[in-house]
C-alpha positions as CSV (number, residue, x, y, z in Angstrom):
1,G,1.3,31.5,-19.9
2,V,1.6,27.8,-19.2
3,R,5.0,28.1,-17.6
4,L,3.8,30.7,-15.1
5,A,0.8,28.6,-14.2
6,G,3.1,25.6,-13.6
7,L,5.3,27.7,-11.3
8,R,2.3,29.0,-9.4
9,R,1.1,25.4,-8.9
10,L,4.5,24.3,-7.8
11,R,4.6,27.1,-5.2
12,Q,1.1,26.1,-3.9
13,F,2.2,22.5,-3.2
14,R,5.9,23.1,-2.3
15,F,5.3,21.7,1.2
16,L,5.0,18.3,-0.5
17,F,8.2,18.6,-2.5
18,V,10.9,20.7,-0.9
19,R,11.8,18.2,1.9
20,F,12.6,15.4,-0.5
21,Q,15.1,14.6,-3.2
22,P,13.9,15.7,-6.6
23,D,13.7,12.1,-7.9
24,R,11.6,11.2,-4.8
25,Y,9.1,14.0,-5.3
26,Y,6.2,11.5,-4.8
27,Y,7.2,10.7,-1.2
28,G,5.2,13.6,0.2
29,L,2.1,11.6,-0.8
30,V,3.4,8.5,1.0
31,F,4.2,10.6,4.1
32,V,0.8,12.2,4.2
33,S,-1.1,9.0,3.5
34,R,0.8,7.2,6.3
35,S,-0.4,9.8,8.8
36,L,-3.9,9.7,7.5
37,T,-4.0,5.9,7.6
38,L,-2.8,6.0,11.2
39,C,-5.6,8.4,12.2
40,F,-8.3,6.1,10.7
41,V,-7.1,2.8,12.2
42,P,-9.1,3.2,15.5
43,I,-12.2,4.2,13.5
44,V,-12.1,1.5,10.8
45,V,-10.4,-1.5,12.3
46,P,-12.5,-3.4,14.9
47,G,-10.8,-4.8,18.0
48,L,-7.7,-3.7,19.9
49,D,-5.7,-6.7,18.8
50,L,-6.3,-6.0,15.1
51,Q,-5.6,-2.3,15.5
52,I,-2.3,-3.0,17.2
53,L,-1.3,-5.5,14.4
54,F,-2.3,-3.0,11.7
55,I,-0.5,0.0,13.3
56,F,2.6,-2.1,13.9
57,S,2.6,-3.4,10.3
58,L,2.1,0.1,8.9
59,I,4.9,1.7,10.9
60,L,7.2,-1.3,10.0
61,W,6.5,-1.2,6.3
62,Y,6.8,2.6,6.2
63,G,10.2,2.4,8.0
64,L,11.4,-0.3,5.6
65,A,10.3,1.8,2.5
66,Q,11.9,4.9,3.9
67,Q,15.2,3.2,4.5
68,Q,15.2,1.7,1.0
69,L,14.2,4.9,-0.8
70,L,16.1,7.4,1.4
71,P,13.8,10.2,0.3
72,W,15.0,13.1,2.5
73,R,17.5,15.6,1.0
74,K,20.1,15.0,3.7
75,R,21.5,11.6,4.6
76,S,21.4,12.5,8.3
77,I,17.7,13.1,8.2
78,N,17.1,9.7,6.6
79,L,19.1,8.1,9.4
80,V,17.2,10.0,12.1
81,D,13.9,9.1,10.6
82,G,14.9,5.4,10.6
83,V,16.0,5.5,14.2
84,V,12.8,7.3,15.2
85,N,10.7,4.6,13.5
86,I,12.6,1.9,15.4
87,F,12.1,3.8,18.7
88,V,8.4,4.1,18.0
89,L,8.1,0.4,17.3
90,V,9.9,-0.5,20.5
91,V,7.7,1.9,22.6
92,F,4.6,0.5,20.9
93,L,5.6,-3.1,21.7
94,C,6.3,-2.2,25.3
95,G,2.9,-0.5,25.5
96,T,1.3,-3.5,23.9
97,M,2.8,-5.9,26.5
98,A,1.6,-3.6,29.3
99,S,-2.0,-3.4,28.1
100,D,-4.9,-5.7,29.2
101,F,-6.4,-8.0,26.7
102,V,-9.5,-10.1,26.8
103,D,-8.4,-13.8,27.0
104,E,-9.5,-14.7,23.5
105,V,-7.6,-17.2,21.5
106,Y,-7.6,-15.0,18.4
107,G,-6.3,-12.0,20.4
108,I,-3.5,-14.1,21.9
109,M,-2.6,-15.4,18.4
110,V,-2.4,-11.9,17.0
111,M,-0.4,-10.6,19.9
112,G,2.0,-13.5,19.7
113,F,2.6,-12.6,16.1
114,V,3.4,-9.0,16.9
115,T,5.6,-9.6,19.9
């Protein structure tokens, strides 16, 4: 009946739930939407300076939310995810400083905000 249908539905979508704590079941949606948003940034956001600002902000806010919620089942995985987010931001900032920008006042203002 209804219970069997619920179990079947849970098995179909278990990839969204099994990694996270039971009270953080919704974090799978956050995880997938962050990845999807990162993929669409180069398509939707015009200009390299705005793309960099948007990606930096997205990774930063995701990392902050992840460290507040601690969604992973094991504490060590939460710690590793936080360290990886910080490492990605550092590498991203180093890449930003090494890239060539057009000397526009707006681009310089945005990059000054990020770095």
